N, C-alpha and C positions, 0 to 999 in steps of 0.2 A: 444491747446498744452497740457494742464493738462490732458484732457480726453485721448489723445493718450498716454501720459506718463504712466498714471495709468493703462490703458488697456494693454499696452505693458508689464508693470511689472507683471500684473496678468498672462498674457499668458506665460511669461518666467518662472514664479514660478510654474505654473501648468504643463508646459512642462517638467520641471526638475523632478517633481514628477512622471510623466508618464514614463520618460526615466530612472528613477533610478532602480537599480537592486532589485530583491526580497530581503527584509531585513532578516537578521538572528537574532534570538532573544536569542542567547546564545554564549558562547565562541566558536570560530571557530574550528570545528572538534572534540569537546568533545562528548562522548557518553557513553552508558551503555549496557552491555551484561548480560542478565539474562538466566539461564539455570537450568534444572533439573540435579541432580547428584546422583549417587549411589556408588561413589568411596569409597573403604575401609569400606563398610557397613554404611557409614554416609550419609544416604539418605536425600534429601532436595533440596530446591531451593537456588542456589548460584548466585553470581553476581560479575562482574569485571567492573571497570571504564575504560574508554578509553580517553586518550589525544593523539593528533596526533602522530602517529607512536609508541605509548607505551600502552601496555595492563597492567592494574593494577593487584594486587594480588587477589586471590580468597577470597571472603568474604561470610559468611553465610547470606542468605537472610531471608525473613520474615516467612518461614515455614520449619520445619524440620521433619524428620522421615516419609516422604511421597515420593511416586513415582509420578513424573509429567508426564502427557501425552501430554499436549499442553500448550504453552505459547504465549501470544501476549503482546507486549509492545510498547507504543507510547509516544512521547514527546509533551508537551504542546506548542502551537504556541505563547502563550502570557505570560507565566510564566516561566522564565528562570530556567532550572535545575529541572523542575517538570515532572515526568513521571507517566503514569498509566499502570499497568500491570494486565492482567487477566490470570488466569491459571486454568487448570483442573487436579486434581489428581485422583488416583484410590481408594480413600476412599469411603466407602459406603454412607456416608452422608456428607453434608457441603464440597463437593469436588470442587465446582466452587467458586473461590476466586478472589477478586479484591483488589489490593493494590495501594497506591500512594507512590512515592519516591521523597524525597526532602532533599538535604543536608546530605546524608548518612543515612537517616531514612526512614524505610518502615512503612506505616500506613494501618491498615486493614480498607477497605472501604465497601465491600459487600461480602455476603456469601450466597450461595444457593446450591442446590443438583441437579446434573444431573444423569440420569440413565446410566447404562453401555452401552446401545445401543446408547445413545447420545454422551458420551465421547469417543466412538470409532472413532468419527469424530470431526471436530472442529466446534461445534455448538455455537460459540460466536465470537465477534470481538469488537474492540475498535477504535474509531476515534474521532477527535476533530472538532468542528465548528471553522473555521479559523478566523472569525471576533470576535465572542463573547469569544472564548477560552473555552467554555463549552465542556465537554467530554461526548460522547455517548457510552454506553455499551449495546450491544444487545446480548441476550443469550437465550438458551433453558433451561427448567427445567423439572424435573421428573413429575411435576404436569400434564403436557400435552405434547404429542409427536408432536402436530401440531401447537403450539402457539409460536409466537415470543414475548419475553418479553424485555423491555428496561427501563433504567433509565438514567437520565442526571445529571451530576455533575458540580457544580460551585466551583472553587478554593477559599478557605477561607484562606487568607494569615495570618490572626490573629491566627488561630488554626492549620495551616499547614495540612489541609486535605480538602476533598470535601464535600460540602453540596449537598444532593441528592434530586431530585424530587421523589414523590411516584412512585412505580412500575406501569407501564402501559404495555399493550400488544395488539396484533392483530393477526388475522389469515388471510392467503391469501384467497381472494375471489375465485380465481382459485386454487383449492387444488393441492399441489405437494406431498402429502403423509406425512409420518413421516419425520420431518426435520433432516437433517444431517450436512449441511454446511452453514455458514454465512460468507460473505465478505462485508466489508464496504469500500466505496471510498468517500473521502471528496473533496469538490470543493474549490479551492485555494482562491478565492476572495469572498467567501460567507459562509453561514452557512449550505448550502445544502449538502446532502449526498445521495448516492445510496446504498441500501442494496440488495445484490443478495443472494438468498437462493436456495439450492438444497435439495431435499428430495428423498424418495424411491417410489414415485408414478409410476404407470404402464403406464399412458397415458401422464401426464405432471409431470415433476419433477424439473423444473427450473422456477423461477419467480423473480420479483424485485419490490421494492417500492422506492419512493423518499422522503427524509426528506426535508421539506420546511424551517426548522428553528424553526417550532412550531408543526408540525404534519406529520405523514406518509401518503402518498397518491400516486396518479399516478401509480397504479399497472400495471405491464407489461402484465399479462394475460396468455393465453394458448400458451406457447412457445414450447411445445413438450418435448422431452427427451434429456438429455445429454448422451454422448456416454457411460460413465462409472460413475455412481453416487457414487461409492466408491472411486473415484479418485479426485484429485484436477484438475478438468476438465473445469474450468470456471474462469472468473475474470471480473473486471469492473474498469473504470477510467473515469475522466473528461478531455476533451480538455481544455487546459489552457486559450487560447485567447477567444474562443467562449463561453466556459462554457457548451457546449453540452456534454451529457453523453454517455457512451458506455458500453454494456455488451457483452462479447464474450464467446462461449462455444463449445465444441466438440459434434458432432453427430455421430450416428452409421450408417455409409454409406454415399454415396455422397450426399451433397457437403463436408462432413467430418467436417465442422464447420460452425457456424452461428454467426451473431452479431446483436444486436439491438441498434439503436441510440435513444437517448432521447433529443428532440429539443423542446423547449418551454414547452408544457405539453403533448407531444405526443411521444409514443414509436413506432418505425418502425423496423420490423424484416427483415433481409437480409441474403442471402447466402454468405458465405465467398468465396473468390477466391480459385480455386482448383489446380492451376499450381503446378506440382511436387508432388501432394498428391495422394496416392492410397490406404490409409488405414484410418480407424476412428482415431480420436484424443483422446489419453488417458491422456494427461496433457496439460494444457494451462495456460499461465500467461501473464499479460498485464503491460506495463509501459507507462507513459505519460511524455512528455517533459515539464519541469516546466517554460520554458522561457515565459514571459508574452505575446509575440507576436506569439507564436507557438501553432498549433493545432496537432502536431505530436503525434501519439500513435503507439507503437510497440507491436506486439503479438508474443510470442514464442509458437510453436506447436510441440508436440511429437506424432508421429503416433504409433499405436499398432503394434505388431508383425504380419507378419514376417519382415516388413521393419524397424520399430523403428526409422524412420528418424526424425531428428530435423530440423525444418523449422522456418524461420523468416519472418514476414510480417510487412510492414510499412504503416500506415495510414496518409495521408497528411491533413486530415480534410474533404476531398471530394472524395479521390480515394486511392486505395491500390497499393503498389509495392510489388511483390512477390505473393505467398510464394517462398522463396529462400531455396532450399535444402542445408543444411550445413554439415551434417555428419550422421552417423549411430550410435545410442546409444545402447550399449549392456546391460545396466542395466535396467531390467524390474521389479523393486521392486513394490510391490502391489499398494501403492498409495502415497508414499513419493514424494515430489517435487524434481526431478533431473534435472529440467531446470528452469531458471529464467531470467528476463530481467529488466534492469533499465537504467535510464539516469544518466550520470556523471555530476551532477550539471547543470550549464547552458552552458556547453561546446557544446551541440548539439550531443554529442556522446552517442549512445545507445549501451549498452553491453548486449549480449545474451550469457548465459553460460550454459554448460551442463557437465555431467560426461564424462571426457575424459581419462579414464584409458589407460595407456601405459604400455609396458612391464616392469614389476618389480616395478612399481610405479603408484600412482594416477596422473592424468593429469588435468590441468585446460584448458578445451577446450572451445573456445569462438569465437564469431563473433562480428563485429562492423558495425553499421550503422551511418554514419556521415551526419548530417543535412538533414535527410529524404531519403538518398540514400539507395539502397538495401543493405542487410547485406552481409558482406564479411568475410569468415572464416580467422582467424588469427593463428599464430603459437602456438601450444599447449605448455603450461607452465608446467614443471614437478613439482609436489608437494611432500610434505613429506608423506611417507606411501604408501602402495601398495594396498589399499582397495577401492572398489567401493563406490560411494556416495549414501547415503540414504536420505539426505536432502541438499538442496541448498537454501541459502537466500542471495539476493543482496539488500543493503540499500544505498540510496543516501544521501549525505551530502549537506545541503543547503548553507553552508558557504564556500564550496570549490567544485571543480570539482572532487570529490572523491566518490568512491563506496566501501563500506565494503562488503566483501564476507565471510560468515561464513558457514562452511560445517560440516556435521557429516557423518562419513563413516560407513561401515558395521561392523567395530570393535568397534562401539560406541564412537570413538574418535572425539573430537571437535577441529576444526582448524579455523584460520582466516587469511585473506589476504586482500589487498586493491589495488584499481585501481586508477591511476592518469589520469584524462581526459585531463590535459594540456600536458602531455608528452606521453600519450597512452601507459603506462607501468604498470606492476604489481609488487608489493612488496610481496615477499613470506616469511612468518614467518619461522624462522629457529630453534626455540626453542622447537619444537615438539608440541604435543597435549596440549591444555590448559585444557582439561577434558578428562579422559580416560574411564569413564563409565557414559555417558549421556543418556543411553537407556531408553525410556519410557516402559510402560507395554504392553505386547502383541506382539509388533513388533518394528522394528527400523524406521518405516516410519513416525510415529507421530512426529511433530515438538515441542519438549519440550524446545526449546530455542528461543530467539529473541534478535537481536541487534537494538538499536535506537540511532540516533544522536540527540543531544540537539537542533541543528540548524534545524528549520523547515521551509519549503517553505511557502511564502505568497507573494502576489503581491498587488500593490496599487489598490484601489477599485474605483477610479474616472475614468470612461471610457472616451474615446475620444468624443463620442456623448454628454455625459453629460458635458464634458469640453467646447465644442463648445457652447452648450446652456447656460452654466453658464457665459462664457465670453461675448456672445452676449447680454444676459440679463443685465449683469453688464454695458456694454457700453450703452445700450438703456436707462437704468436708469440715467446714467450720462448725456447723451444727453438731455433727457427729463428735468432733473433738470436745465441744462444750458439754454434751451429754455425758461422755465418758468421764470428763473431769468432775462433773457434779456427782456421778455415781461413786467415783473413788472417794470424794470428800464425804459422802453420806454413808459409805460402807462401814 
């Protein structure tokens, strides 16, 4: 009886852990928006806090009198209210800057120099290891056009800044030319990451490596050419339940896009489905469902002219649904992201959004995929202003089924809106632009801003197989002890 009681209690407690929702490590719905500003001649990095439904006042950030080209900001999964922001300015030297943010204070963390050819694209990214809470910063430097550099930071709560490892680096065994783009995807229940890189190589210009938690390895190899290496034409993600990885990218000609799966230690390249596609893909973004039992991944595709079609594709973990043709996009800006896709928390709703300009006003054009079904176009939402989008960013909140949408239009104006996955509705800000001159140097396509929620996805790390083994082993130990006890008593 005691054995059964103890074993049952263990099973109930472990089952409760497995069935619990992904925990949020910060106040529900709080966030931070950081952006480059040139308003009124006062150039610099600005920021605003966000509490659910309320945007804070503009505040000067960590650097002034500079023009920002690119901004990346992520929140720590283990330290509430701590963010890491990396940015590139147009300064001749010391233009790649990394800062931490905590409690209203920005702290200078890292400082390097990128060449003008490098900061024309986003040759850096930031991601957190979800178990350890360490932060990975990967970047290019003017020292070498073909080398990926990285450093890892551990949060020091005593000094309120990060303690960093020494700088390390690697070059891809299969060369992709001079590096242009880096994108990191982190695994929710581990310290693993995928780094996908695109360069200007003439034979191969896309490759990837996997971070084990201690080293970079498992290189992808000779994957060929992306359709347009000057565009945001690739992305990567992990399936949540299985932990398998995926990289997707556009190609110039049929099948128009490809994807590579990473299972165990092996990369496998496949052709993407081509239903409704008739042109190369010029923009591509990926979103993963964070629900612990889901392997859903969605891909947003924009074709080149003359069609400029927007398409949505859904991956079940084993097969694709789509592509579903959603609309025709008239905005053909050089390489700014004018499509994006994200899941609304754990609602199962995937939102795909694109520039939906309507007569006399901007429009929020979007489509919805519910629990893995094909995307369905929704009614366009009329927005403030009448300008095309030059940048679109969707960010999911782990503490609610909400998506933040921040856009910059062709008039340099910055706006925000948010989607409620529980009610399937959008809230449109009515106060006008929160920034009226957020343009980076050279063009409007560079993303000089980023929003991040404090609440970050994570899931319990005790898998079902491990649970069964642990429970079985525990019962076996109890039985063995009981048998030995009976033997001793009857000896």
